[in-house]
C-alpha positions as CSV (number, residue, x, y, z in Angstrom):
1,M,149.9,92.0,154.2
2,A,148.7,88.4,154.7
3,L,149.6,86.4,157.8
4,N,151.8,84.0,155.8
5,Q,153.8,86.8,154.2
6,R,154.4,88.3,157.7
7,N,155.7,85.0,159.0
8,L,158.0,84.5,156.0
9,S,159.4,88.0,156.4
10,S,160.2,87.6,160.1
11,R,161.6,84.1,159.4
12,W,163.9,85.6,156.7
13,R,165.1,88.3,159.1
14,R,166.0,85.7,161.8
15,T,167.8,83.5,159.3
16,R,169.6,86.5,157.8
17,A,170.7,87.7,161.3
18,A,172.0,84.2,162.2
19,N,174.1,84.0,159.0
20,T,175.9,87.3,159.3
21,R,179.5,87.3,160.4
22,P,180.6,89.5,163.3
23,L,182.5,92.7,162.3
24,H,185.7,91.6,164.0
25,A,185.9,88.5,161.7
26,T,186.6,90.7,158.7
27,T,189.4,92.6,160.3
28,S,191.6,89.7,161.1
29,Q,195.0,89.4,159.5
30,P,194.9,87.4,156.2
31,S,197.1,84.4,155.9
32,A,200.2,84.4,153.6
33,S,198.4,82.1,151.2
34,R,195.5,84.6,150.9
35,L,198.0,87.4,150.2
36,G,199.6,85.2,147.5
37,E,196.1,84.6,145.9
38,W,195.4,88.3,145.9
39,R,198.8,89.0,144.3
40,Q,198.1,86.4,141.6
41,N,194.7,87.8,140.9
42,Y,196.0,91.3,140.7
43,E,198.7,90.3,138.2
44,R,196.1,88.3,136.2
45,Y,193.6,91.2,135.9
46,K,196.4,93.6,135.2
47,R,197.6,91.4,132.3
48,L,194.1,91.0,131.0
49,A,193.6,94.8,131.1
50,E,196.8,95.4,129.2
51,S,195.9,92.9,126.5
52,A,192.3,94.0,126.1
53,G,193.3,96.5,123.4
54,R,192.2,100.1,122.7
55,D,189.0,99.2,121.0
56,D,187.4,97.4,123.9
57,A,187.5,100.2,126.5
58,V,184.6,98.8,128.7
59,T,186.3,95.4,129.1
60,R,189.7,97.0,129.7
61,E,188.2,99.3,132.4
62,G,186.5,96.4,134.1
63,Y,189.7,94.4,134.3
64,W,191.5,97.5,135.7
65,Q,188.8,97.8,138.4
66,H,189.2,94.2,139.3
67,A,193.0,94.7,139.6
68,E,192.5,97.8,141.7
69,H,190.3,95.8,144.1
70,F,193.0,93.2,144.7
71,I,195.8,95.8,145.1
72,R,193.6,97.6,147.6
73,L,193.2,94.4,149.6
74,I,196.9,93.8,149.5
75,N,197.7,97.3,150.6
76,D,195.2,97.2,153.5
77,A,196.6,93.9,154.7
78,I,200.2,95.2,154.6
79,A,199.1,98.4,156.4
80,T,197.5,96.4,159.2
81,Q,200.3,94.0,159.8
82,P,201.6,94.2,163.4
83,A,205.0,95.8,163.8
84,L,207.8,93.5,164.7
């Protein structure tokens, strides 16, 4: 490997390490507005999947997978809410 490539590679690793978020940042409780956005996205993708029709199975499945992603985010957020 040439010297320049080695320098670029190590520079990329330093930049990448500096830009990563700590793990605890992803486990914080989402705001109410974020939950609202997730619910809207879930409903939107659910409607799109239902209206995709039987002939377009690939598109319909993609929409269902998107809807499932958002419902999973919602359920995880609800499960991690502190008890009152």
